[in-house]
N, C-alpha and C positions, 0 to 999 in steps of 0.2 A: 658553579669555583669552590673549588673547596677552605674551606676558614674549618682554620683547630678540629681537620681531621671528619667535618658535618659540611657536607654539601649543600650550596647553596645556592640562590638567583640574589638578582634581585628585581621586582615586583613596580612601579612606577605609572601612574598612569595608568592603574589594565593589565600593564605589559607585564610580562616573564623575559629580565635578561642573562641570558649565563651568566654571564660576568661583567663587571667593564666599558669594559674593550667593548658589549656585543652595544653598551649603552650607547655606548660616543658612537657607533659606527651607527647604528641608529638611527645616530640625528645627522651629520658628517657624511658616510661613504657614497658610493656610485661614482661613478664618476664629474659628476659638476656641481656638489655643493659645495665640496674645501675649492673650485673658480665660482665659483656666485660670493661666495663669507673673502674669496680673498681681494677677487674690487671692488665688497662695498665697504675693508676694511677701514679707511681711511672715510671716508665722504660717502653722503647717502645718493644714488646715479636711478633712472630714469632706465627702463628698458630699453631703449636705443639703444643708448649706452653700451648698457652692458648685453648686447646684443652686439652692437662689436667692439667690444673690446675684446666677446666668446664668439667669433666665427661657426666655430662649428660647432655651434648646438643649432636647435635651429626652433622656431620658435617657436613652438608648439612645448616638447624641452624644455624652455627657461620657462617658461609662464609654470607650470607643473614642478621644475621645486623654488619657482619663487616660491608659491601657494605654500611648496610641502614646508619651507623654510620660514613664513610664515602663520603657520597653524602650528605648527612646534616654537615657537615664542622668538624667533631664535630673526630673522625680519621683522621688520615694521612694518607698512605699508601703505601711507597716505597718500588722500587722491584730497587735487585741488579744484574746487569749481568756478573752473579758467575759460576760457572755446579758445582753442580744443581742449578738455580734461587735461593735468597735467597730473600724475601719479608719478609718485618715487621711492623707491625705497631704498632705507637703510637697516644698519644691526640693533637689536638692541643691546636695551646692558642683559640681561644674558647674552646674547647673540654674543657682547664680545672676549663677551669670559674664555670664548672660543680660539679666539685670539692666537692671542702663546702658541696653539696649537697647530694650528692652520702652520704659521711663519714655522716652525716648527717641519716638520714636515715639508718644507716648500726648501728650506737650508738643505734635511736627507736631502731634496732632490739636486739641487744645486751642486751639493759637491759628492757623488754621484756622475748626476753632467758631465761636472771637472776631471775626472778619473773615469770614464766609463767614453766620454763622449762630446762630441765637438756644440759650438755653435756655428749654422746656419739658417740665410733665409727662409722663409715660406716656399717660395716662386724656386730659391732651387730643390726642395723637395713635393714641388708641385712638382 
């Protein structure tokens, strides 16, 4: 990015980012992260609940996305010593700062869907 005629980058946690958007997309980029954030925005969820709400994601991919979000400090994983063990995922305070961004992205999609698309049931398309 250019600031006052000088090329600058953002260095955070040992990684160099071209600009603020590059940094943001590092945290929420890809097909699934924003969707996972969407379903965690109101309350904590178990892995199986997230999988039901995102039927097209594989268990492996959901696990990878949750692990990445946890490593970035966006999601907290809580394990309860029960039989069977219970694991819940929830947004951290840092993760909650992304909710306005995710809601703005969702609104943009709703507006585009109303303008150029139509709502259909999943069965109609499959």
